[in-house]
C-alpha positions as CSV (number, residue, x, y, z in Angstrom):
1,M,157.9,-153.7,2.3
2,K,156.1,-151.0,0.4
3,R,157.3,-147.4,1.3
4,L,154.9,-144.5,1.8
5,P,155.3,-141.4,-0.5
6,P,157.4,-138.6,1.1
7,I,154.4,-136.1,1.1
8,L,152.2,-138.5,3.1
9,V,154.9,-139.1,5.6
10,L,155.2,-135.3,6.1
11,L,151.5,-134.9,6.7
12,L,151.5,-137.7,9.3
13,V,154.3,-136.0,11.2
14,L,152.5,-132.7,11.2
15,A,149.3,-134.2,12.5
16,A,151.1,-135.9,15.3
17,C,152.7,-132.6,16.4
18,S,149.4,-130.6,16.4
19,A,147.5,-129.7,19.7
20,P,144.5,-131.9,20.8
21,Q,140.9,-130.5,19.9
22,A,139.0,-129.0,22.8
23,T,135.2,-129.9,23.4
24,A,132.4,-127.3,23.7
25,G,132.6,-125.4,27.0
26,T,129.8,-124.4,29.5
27,I,128.8,-121.1,31.1
28,Q,127.1,-120.2,34.4
29,V,123.7,-118.5,34.5
30,A,121.1,-117.8,37.1
31,I,117.3,-118.0,36.9
32,Q,115.1,-116.0,39.2
33,A,111.6,-117.6,39.2
34,G,109.5,-115.9,41.8
35,D,111.2,-116.4,45.2
36,E,113.4,-119.2,43.9
37,M,116.9,-118.6,42.6
38,I,118.4,-121.4,40.4
39,D,122.1,-121.5,39.4
40,L,122.6,-123.4,36.2
41,S,125.4,-124.5,33.9
42,V,124.4,-124.5,30.2
43,P,126.4,-125.1,27.1
44,S,127.8,-122.0,25.4
45,G,125.5,-120.7,22.7
46,S,122.3,-121.6,24.5
47,T,119.3,-119.4,24.5
48,V,117.2,-118.2,27.5
49,Q,114.5,-120.8,26.4
50,D,117.2,-123.6,26.5
51,A,118.1,-122.6,30.0
52,I,114.5,-122.6,31.2
53,T,114.0,-126.0,29.6
54,L,117.2,-127.5,31.3
55,A,116.0,-126.1,34.6
56,G,112.8,-128.0,34.2
57,L,110.6,-124.9,34.5
58,S,107.3,-124.4,32.6
59,I,106.1,-121.0,31.5
60,S,102.8,-119.8,30.0
61,S,102.2,-117.4,27.2
62,L,101.3,-114.7,29.7
63,D,104.5,-114.9,31.7
64,R,106.9,-111.9,31.4
65,I,110.6,-113.1,30.8
66,D,113.6,-110.8,30.9
67,P,115.7,-111.1,28.7
68,P,113.4,-112.5,25.9
69,T,113.5,-116.3,25.3
70,Y,115.3,-116.0,22.0
71,T,118.3,-114.2,23.6
72,I,121.8,-115.9,23.4
73,L,123.2,-116.4,26.9
74,T,126.6,-115.2,28.1
75,E,128.5,-115.9,31.3
76,G,126.7,-114.7,34.4
77,T,123.4,-113.8,32.7
78,R,120.5,-113.5,35.1
79,I,117.1,-114.6,33.8
80,E,114.0,-113.2,35.6
81,I,110.6,-115.0,35.2
82,N,107.6,-113.0,36.4
83,Q,104.6,-115.3,36.4
84,I,101.4,-113.8,35.0
85,T,98.0,-115.4,35.8
86,E,94.5,-114.6,34.7
87,R,91.2,-115.5,36.3
88,F,87.5,-114.6,35.7
89,E,85.2,-113.2,38.4
90,I,81.4,-112.6,38.2
91,E,79.9,-109.7,40.0
92,E,76.2,-108.8,40.4
93,M,75.3,-105.1,40.0
94,T,72.1,-103.2,40.5
95,I,70.7,-101.3,37.5
96,P,68.9,-98.2,39.0
97,F,65.5,-97.4,37.5
98,E,64.8,-94.2,35.7
99,S,62.2,-91.7,36.5
100,Q,59.9,-90.5,33.7
101,T,57.3,-87.7,33.9
102,I,54.2,-87.3,31.8
103,R,52.4,-84.0,31.6
104,N,48.7,-84.4,32.0
105,E,46.5,-81.5,31.2
106,A,43.6,-83.2,32.9
107,L,45.3,-82.6,36.3
108,P,45.6,-79.2,37.9
109,E,49.0,-77.5,37.8
110,G,51.2,-78.7,40.7
111,E,49.4,-82.0,41.2
112,S,51.1,-85.3,40.5
113,R,50.2,-89.0,40.5
114,L,52.3,-92.1,40.5
115,L,51.3,-94.1,37.5
116,Q,53.9,-96.9,37.8
117,P,56.3,-97.5,40.7
118,G,59.9,-98.1,39.6
119,S,62.0,-101.1,40.4
120,N,65.8,-101.7,40.0
121,G,67.2,-104.2,37.6
122,L,70.0,-106.7,38.0
123,Q,73.0,-107.5,35.8
124,E,76.0,-109.9,35.9
125,I,79.4,-108.5,34.9
126,T,82.2,-110.9,34.2
127,Y,85.7,-109.4,34.8
128,R,89.0,-110.7,33.5
129,I,91.6,-110.2,36.3
130,V,95.3,-110.3,35.5
131,E,97.8,-110.8,38.4
132,E,101.6,-110.6,38.3
133,G,103.4,-112.3,41.2
134,G,100.1,-112.6,43.0
135,V,99.4,-108.9,42.7
136,E,96.4,-107.7,40.6
137,I,97.5,-105.4,37.8
138,S,94.3,-105.2,35.7
139,R,90.6,-105.8,35.9
140,T,88.6,-105.7,32.6
141,P,84.9,-106.3,32.0
142,V,84.4,-108.8,29.2
143,K,80.8,-109.8,29.4
144,T,77.5,-108.2,30.7
145,V,74.3,-110.1,31.1
146,V,71.0,-108.4,32.2
147,I,69.3,-110.7,34.5
148,Q,66.3,-108.4,35.2
149,S,65.6,-105.2,33.4
150,P,64.7,-102.1,35.4
151,V,61.1,-100.8,35.4
152,P,60.9,-97.0,35.1
153,E,59.0,-94.9,37.6
154,I,56.3,-93.0,35.8
155,I,54.9,-89.9,37.4
156,M,52.0,-87.9,35.9
157,I,52.4,-84.2,36.5
158,G,49.4,-81.8,36.3
159,A,49.6,-79.2,33.5
160,Q,46.0,-78.1,33.3
161,T,45.6,-74.9,31.3
162,A,43.2,-72.1,32.0
163,Y,41.8,-72.1,28.4
164,A,38.0,-71.9,28.1
165,A,36.3,-75.2,27.3
166,I,35.0,-75.3,23.7
167,P,32.4,-77.9,22.6
168,I,33.6,-80.1,19.7
169,E,32.2,-82.8,17.6
170,G,33.7,-86.3,17.1
171,M,37.0,-87.5,18.6
172,L,40.2,-85.4,18.4
173,A,43.4,-87.3,19.1
174,Y,46.8,-85.9,19.4
175,A,50.3,-87.1,20.3
176,S,52.4,-85.0,22.7
177,S,55.5,-85.7,24.7
178,G,55.5,-89.3,23.5
179,N,51.9,-90.1,24.5
180,A,48.5,-90.1,22.8
181,W,45.6,-88.1,24.1
182,L,41.9,-88.1,23.2
183,I,39.4,-85.2,23.5
184,Q,35.7,-85.8,23.3
185,G,32.6,-83.6,23.9
186,N,34.5,-80.4,24.8
187,T,38.2,-79.4,24.9
188,S,38.5,-79.8,28.7
189,N,37.4,-83.4,28.5
190,R,40.6,-85.2,27.6
191,R,42.3,-88.4,28.7
192,P,45.6,-90.2,28.0
193,V,45.3,-93.1,25.7
194,T,48.9,-94.3,26.1
195,V,51.4,-93.8,28.9
196,S,54.5,-95.5,27.4
197,G,56.2,-92.2,26.5
198,D,57.7,-93.5,23.3
199,L,55.4,-92.4,20.5
200,D,57.4,-90.8,17.7
201,G,54.4,-89.0,16.2
202,R,54.9,-90.3,12.6
203,I,51.6,-92.1,12.5
204,L,48.4,-91.2,14.5
205,E,45.1,-92.3,12.9
206,I,41.7,-92.9,14.5
207,S,39.8,-95.8,12.9
208,P,36.6,-94.7,11.0
209,D,34.4,-96.4,13.6
210,G,36.1,-94.6,16.4
211,E,37.1,-97.9,18.1
212,W,40.8,-97.9,17.6
213,L,43.9,-95.7,17.4
214,L,46.8,-96.6,15.1
215,Y,50.2,-95.2,16.1
216,T,54.0,-95.7,15.9
217,R,56.4,-96.2,18.8
218,A,60.1,-95.4,18.6
219,L,62.5,-98.3,19.1
220,E,65.9,-98.4,20.7
221,D,67.4,-101.1,18.5
222,D,68.3,-101.0,14.8
223,A,64.7,-100.4,13.7
224,I,63.2,-97.0,13.3
225,N,59.8,-97.6,14.9
226,S,57.0,-100.1,15.2
227,L,53.3,-99.9,14.4
228,W,50.7,-100.5,17.2
229,I,46.9,-100.4,17.8
230,I,45.1,-99.6,21.0
231,S,41.4,-99.6,21.8
232,L,39.7,-96.2,22.4
233,T,36.6,-97.8,24.1
234,D,38.0,-100.3,26.6
235,S,38.6,-99.0,30.1
236,D,42.0,-100.6,30.5
237,P,43.2,-101.4,27.0
238,E,46.3,-103.3,26.1
239,P,48.4,-102.1,23.1
240,I,48.4,-104.5,20.2
241,P,51.5,-104.9,18.1
242,T,50.9,-105.3,14.4
243,G,54.4,-106.7,13.7
244,A,55.2,-103.9,11.2
245,E,58.4,-101.9,11.6
246,N,60.1,-98.9,10.0
247,I,56.9,-97.0,9.1
248,V,58.1,-93.6,8.1
249,L,55.7,-92.1,5.6
250,F,52.3,-93.9,5.6
251,A,49.9,-96.1,7.6
252,D,46.2,-95.6,7.7
253,W,42.8,-97.3,8.1
254,Q,40.7,-98.1,5.1
255,P,37.8,-95.6,5.3
256,T,35.1,-98.2,6.0
257,D,32.8,-98.7,9.0
258,P,33.5,-100.8,10.9
259,A,37.3,-100.6,10.5
260,S,39.0,-103.7,9.4
261,Y,41.9,-103.1,7.1
262,I,45.1,-101.1,7.5
263,A,47.6,-100.2,4.7
264,Y,51.1,-99.2,5.3
265,S,54.5,-98.7,3.5
266,T,57.9,-99.6,4.9
267,S,61.5,-98.4,4.8
268,E,64.9,-99.7,5.7
269,P,67.0,-97.9,8.4
270,S,70.0,-96.1,7.0
271,P,73.0,-94.6,8.8
272,S,73.1,-91.7,6.4
273,P,70.5,-88.8,6.1
274,P,67.5,-88.8,6.1
275,G,67.9,-92.0,8.2
276,W,65.9,-94.4,6.0
277,Q,65.8,-95.9,2.5
278,A,62.1,-96.2,1.4
279,N,60.9,-99.5,0.0
280,N,57.9,-97.8,-1.8
281,D,55.9,-101.0,-1.1
282,L,52.3,-101.3,0.1
283,V,51.2,-103.8,2.6
284,L,47.6,-104.7,3.8
285,I,46.7,-106.2,7.2
286,R,43.3,-106.9,8.8
287,L,42.2,-106.2,12.3
288,Y,39.6,-108.7,13.6
289,S,36.9,-107.8,16.1
290,D,38.7,-109.7,18.9
291,G,41.9,-107.6,18.4
292,R,43.9,-110.2,16.4
293,V,45.9,-109.0,13.4
294,S,46.2,-111.0,10.2
295,L,49.4,-111.8,8.4
296,P,50.5,-109.0,6.0
297,A,49.4,-109.2,2.4
298,L,51.7,-107.6,-0.1
299,I,49.8,-105.3,-2.5
300,L,52.8,-103.6,-4.1
301,E,56.3,-105.1,-4.0
302,A,59.3,-103.0,-3.0
303,N,60.4,-100.8,-6.0
304,A,62.7,-97.9,-6.9
305,G,59.8,-95.4,-6.5
306,G,60.9,-93.2,-9.5
307,L,63.3,-90.3,-9.2
308,Y,64.4,-89.6,-5.6
309,G,62.6,-92.8,-4.7
310,W,64.9,-93.2,-1.6
311,W,62.8,-90.6,0.1
312,G,59.6,-92.6,-0.3
313,T,56.1,-92.7,-1.7
314,Q,53.1,-91.2,0.1
315,Y,49.6,-92.7,-0.1
316,A,46.0,-91.6,0.6
317,W,42.9,-93.7,0.8
318,G,39.8,-92.7,-1.3
319,W,36.6,-92.0,0.6
320,D,35.4,-95.5,-0.2
321,G,36.2,-98.3,-2.5
322,P,39.5,-100.2,-3.1
323,Y,41.6,-97.3,-4.3
324,L,44.5,-95.3,-2.9
325,A,46.2,-92.4,-4.5
326,Y,50.0,-92.3,-4.5
327,A,52.4,-89.4,-4.7
328,R,56.1,-89.5,-5.6
329,A,58.7,-86.9,-6.4
330,D,58.0,-87.3,-10.1
331,G,54.2,-87.8,-10.2
332,I,50.9,-89.0,-8.8
333,G,48.8,-92.1,-9.6
334,L,46.4,-94.8,-8.4
335,V,46.7,-98.1,-6.6
336,N,44.0,-100.7,-7.0
337,I,43.9,-103.0,-4.0
338,E,41.8,-105.7,-5.7
339,S,44.1,-106.1,-8.7
340,R,47.3,-105.2,-6.7
341,S,48.4,-102.8,-9.4
342,A,49.4,-99.2,-9.8
343,S,48.8,-96.8,-12.7
344,H,50.4,-93.3,-13.3
345,L,48.1,-90.3,-13.7
346,V,50.2,-87.1,-13.7
347,D,53.9,-86.5,-14.3
348,L,55.5,-83.9,-12.1
349,T,58.8,-82.2,-12.5
350,P,60.9,-83.3,-9.5
351,F,62.3,-80.5,-7.4
352,Q,66.1,-80.4,-7.1
353,T,66.7,-79.8,-3.4
354,L,70.5,-80.2,-3.5
355,S,70.1,-81.7,0.0
356,D,69.3,-84.9,1.9
357,W,65.5,-84.5,1.5
358,A,63.1,-84.8,-1.5
359,W,59.9,-82.9,-2.2
360,V,56.7,-85.0,-2.5
361,T,53.4,-83.3,-3.0
362,G,50.5,-83.7,-0.6
363,I,47.4,-85.3,-2.1
364,S,43.7,-85.3,-1.0
365,W,40.6,-87.0,-2.5
366,G,37.4,-85.1,-3.4
367,H,34.2,-86.6,-2.3
368,D,33.3,-87.8,-5.8
369,N,36.2,-90.3,-5.5
370,R,37.4,-89.0,-8.9
371,T,39.2,-85.7,-8.1
372,L,42.6,-85.5,-6.7
373,Y,44.0,-82.2,-5.2
374,F,47.8,-81.8,-5.2
375,S,50.7,-79.3,-5.5
376,E,52.1,-79.0,-9.0
377,H,55.7,-77.9,-9.7
378,G,55.4,-75.0,-12.0
379,E,57.4,-73.6,-14.9
380,P,60.6,-71.6,-14.2
381,V,60.0,-67.9,-13.4
382,G,63.5,-66.8,-14.5
383,L,66.6,-68.4,-16.0
384,E,66.7,-71.4,-13.7
385,S,66.3,-74.9,-14.9
386,A,62.9,-76.7,-14.7
387,D,63.8,-78.8,-11.7
388,S,65.0,-75.7,-9.8
389,S,61.8,-73.7,-10.4
390,P,60.6,-72.1,-7.2
391,A,57.0,-71.9,-8.4
392,F,54.4,-74.3,-7.0
393,H,50.6,-74.2,-7.6
394,L,47.6,-75.9,-6.1
395,S,45.9,-78.0,-8.8
396,A,43.4,-80.8,-9.4
397,V,43.0,-83.7,-11.8
398,R,40.0,-86.0,-12.4
399,V,40.7,-89.7,-12.8
400,G,40.2,-90.7,-16.4
401,E,40.9,-87.2,-17.7
402,D,44.2,-85.7,-19.0
403,V,43.3,-82.1,-18.0
404,I,45.0,-80.5,-15.0
405,Y,42.9,-77.7,-13.3
406,S,44.9,-74.9,-11.7
407,L,43.1,-73.7,-8.5
408,A,45.6,-71.4,-6.8
409,E,48.9,-70.1,-8.1
410,L,52.2,-69.7,-6.1
411,T,51.0,-71.5,-3.0
412,G,54.4,-72.9,-2.1
413,M,55.6,-76.5,-2.2
414,F,54.1,-77.5,1.2
415,A,50.4,-76.6,0.5
416,Y,49.2,-80.0,1.7
417,P,45.5,-79.6,0.6
418,V,42.8,-81.3,2.7
419,V,39.2,-81.6,1.6
420,S,36.6,-81.0,4.3
421,P,33.7,-83.3,5.3
422,I,30.5,-82.5,3.4
423,S,28.2,-80.1,5.3
424,E,24.6,-79.1,4.5
425,Q,23.9,-75.4,4.2
426,A,20.8,-73.6,5.3
427,N,19.5,-73.7,1.7
428,G,20.0,-77.5,1.5
429,E,23.2,-77.3,-0.6
430,L,25.9,-79.8,0.2
431,L,29.2,-78.1,0.5
432,S,32.8,-79.1,1.0
433,R,35.8,-76.8,1.0
434,I,39.6,-77.2,0.6
435,A,42.0,-76.1,3.3
436,Y,45.6,-75.6,2.4
437,L,48.8,-73.8,3.5
438,Q,49.8,-70.6,1.6
439,A,53.5,-69.8,1.8
440,L,54.2,-66.3,3.1
441,S,57.2,-66.2,0.7
442,P,55.9,-68.2,-2.2
443,L,59.2,-68.2,-4.3
444,E,61.2,-69.3,-1.2
445,S,58.6,-71.8,0.0
446,D,61.2,-74.5,1.1
447,D,62.2,-72.1,3.9
448,S,59.0,-70.1,4.3
449,T,56.3,-70.3,7.0
450,Y,52.7,-70.6,5.9
451,R,49.2,-69.3,6.5
452,L,46.1,-71.5,6.8
453,T,43.8,-70.7,3.8
454,V,40.4,-72.2,2.7
455,M,38.6,-72.0,-0.6
456,D,35.8,-73.6,-2.5
457,R,36.5,-76.7,-4.6
458,D,36.9,-74.6,-7.8
459,G,39.4,-72.2,-6.2
460,S,36.9,-69.4,-5.5
461,N,36.1,-67.7,-2.3
462,R,39.6,-67.9,-1.0
463,Q,40.0,-66.8,2.6
464,A,43.2,-66.5,4.7
465,L,42.4,-67.7,8.2
466,F,45.3,-68.2,10.6
467,P,47.6,-66.8,11.9
468,P,46.6,-63.2,11.8
469,E,48.8,-60.7,9.8
470,G,51.9,-59.8,11.7
471,E,52.1,-63.1,13.7
472,P,54.6,-65.9,13.1
473,G,53.5,-68.3,10.4
474,L,52.8,-72.0,10.5
475,Q,55.4,-74.7,9.9
476,P,54.6,-77.2,7.0
477,Q,52.0,-79.8,8.2
478,S,48.8,-81.5,7.3
479,I,45.8,-80.1,9.1
480,S,42.6,-81.9,10.3
481,W,39.0,-80.9,9.8
482,S,36.3,-81.4,12.4
483,P,33.5,-83.8,11.4
484,D,31.1,-80.9,10.8
485,G,33.6,-78.9,8.7
486,E,33.4,-75.9,11.0
487,L,36.8,-76.2,12.8
488,I,40.3,-77.0,11.9
489,A,42.9,-78.5,14.2
490,L,46.6,-77.7,13.6
491,N,50.0,-77.3,15.2
492,Y,51.0,-73.8,15.9
493,R,54.4,-73.2,17.6
494,G,54.3,-76.7,19.1
495,D,50.8,-76.5,20.6
496,L,47.4,-77.8,19.5
497,W,45.1,-75.1,18.2
498,I,41.6,-75.2,16.8
499,I,40.6,-72.6,14.2
500,D,37.0,-71.5,13.6
501,V,36.6,-71.5,9.8
502,A,33.8,-68.9,9.8
503,S,35.7,-66.2,11.8
504,G,39.4,-67.3,11.6
505,Q,39.6,-67.1,15.4
506,G,42.0,-69.5,17.0
507,Q,42.0,-71.2,20.4
508,R,45.0,-72.9,22.0
509,L,44.3,-76.2,23.7
510,T,47.8,-77.2,25.0
511,G,50.6,-75.3,26.5
512,D,53.7,-77.5,26.6
513,A,54.9,-77.0,23.0
514,Q,55.4,-80.8,22.6
515,L,52.8,-81.5,20.0
516,Q,53.8,-84.3,17.5
517,N,50.7,-85.2,15.5
518,I,46.9,-84.7,15.2
519,D,43.9,-86.6,13.9
520,W,40.2,-85.7,14.0
521,L,37.8,-88.5,13.3
522,P,36.3,-87.5,9.9
């Protein structure tokens, strides 16, 4: 028989003498699940999650477990499971209507009329309700749906002023407190054209035939405003949307009778000042006799608009024909509607405002359809740079000529010249004049107030009209001539005034200091 090596025999003896190996032990834990208590034996080294699984319990991601499921259990550990549930509940809630008031100077002071009764709206609110152990611990709205929008109550309040009635020619429209008004015959004969209360006053233009009013309404969504038309002759007109939005600087009728075409320029809303980014485009639409509006025709595509083009390009129709003048921060030029092209006429030195606005000159056509009146940025008066010069002059240029004619020096940057309608004098002479604003502080005209001034087309016979010496000046604005060239309508301290050109005497027509815009049918 073969004998084992001594070392192997020794190892076998030692192995026979060693203690037997013990198996893994168990520990006792308890699980409190709501009102139920479960005692459980689990292997040593188990986690809370292991114990819950061995107990045959199911948990959701919302349940609160103490200690956490990854915790290693020890003898006597007590696990608490607090069941969290969620549910959704829909409630209907009433949306109370708002009350709006419109001041109507056609009603005596103290009188009121209900224009539109109000009605409440209805909305559904979905709540997420979280409960722990059957007790509600949170209620959070997660969705709101408006089933029916509220209709505001509109009350017209009398604000009739005691100003004497003055006869006027033509149609005088003005926007005040978010609504458009029309005066005809005399200044006491006025009526509301719109009652929506949302006009922003950027655009207010009567059509050349006196049939329509073009205006802009503020919007509550991401757009700035929208462009609308309403009849001035229908007894109960319905506003007509043009479909155009974000009209900041320009929209106007082509000066033909009957009115048919409207040109406008658009912008894009911007969260930073001034609140828009101009497209510097030009769009044409047609209004048909039945009130339909054509699809827009693009005359000028969106473009940079020169230096400071983000502020935007201003336009002005000629007295007739297919031309508009344009004004930018760096110059003026012409737009030909038929050829859909633009040509530059005069370079202007842009004014460095060092702020969130840009200077753009006002422009006005002469009746010859060749002369343009505008403000020219002058040469420095001291050691400042050319783009910081405080000097601005009223000038004119004729289309096709390179000569700029200086008419009035140091008028200020906001002169906004406007040529009057042609009037026949007693001697048979046909006369038109230029009204403009003269800065009271010409070398600080960006902050200055102004005085209404008129002069002949060549700059002679200059006459300061309004306000009188010693009275507060006018804020920068574009004025409106009466059709006969004898009166001028303007905004003075928030109210509508008309000024007699011959005497300079002014008459206030409104008293609520809420004037937004003016247009007098030329």
